[in-house]
C-alpha positions, 0 to 999 in steps of 0.5 A: 366481081366480088359484089353481086349488087346493092342490097340496102342503103341506110339513112339516119332520121330524127322522126320515123313518123315524119319520114314515113309520110315522106318516103311511104306516102309521098314517094310511095315506097312499100314498107317491109318487115324490120327486126326489133333492134331496140331503136325505132326505124322503118325499112322500105323496098325500092325495086331490088334495093331496100332503104333502111331508115333508123331514128337516131337519138337526140345529140347523136351525129350520124354524119354531116349533111350539106347546108343547102341542096346540091348534087355534090352532097352524098346522096342516094338515087331512086330510078324513076319511070316518068320524070314529069310525073315525079317532078309534078308530085315533088313540086306539089309537095312544096319541096325545093328541087334542083331539076335538070329537065327531062332530057337529062332526067335528074331531080334532087330534093332533100328529105325532112332530115336534110338527106339529099335524094336524087331521082333519075330516069335512065335513058336520058343523057345520064344514068344509062345502064 
């Protein structure tokens, strides 16, 4: 196999500080060092994979986002250990969710910039290793 594994995923965001509240405070990802590229951004460690958030300048289009919450949208997925705990935290934050229930183990939300994020508990009917 040519690929050893996933290293990082990158998302464009409009406001780094607003994203820090979502990804750092709500989701609890640990912020890691990031080189100075001349553009604001934040890097997070999410298990063995990194998430790179890059603040895009106004008027710069980094790709289309789905107009509504749908699992058909391009998205990134985070592995979770406890479906009910994550569901409760996202619900308490007032986020719109598409949730399949603990048996299947998937929850979809959108971040403050409209990027679709999935949370999946492996071991349900989907997402098994």
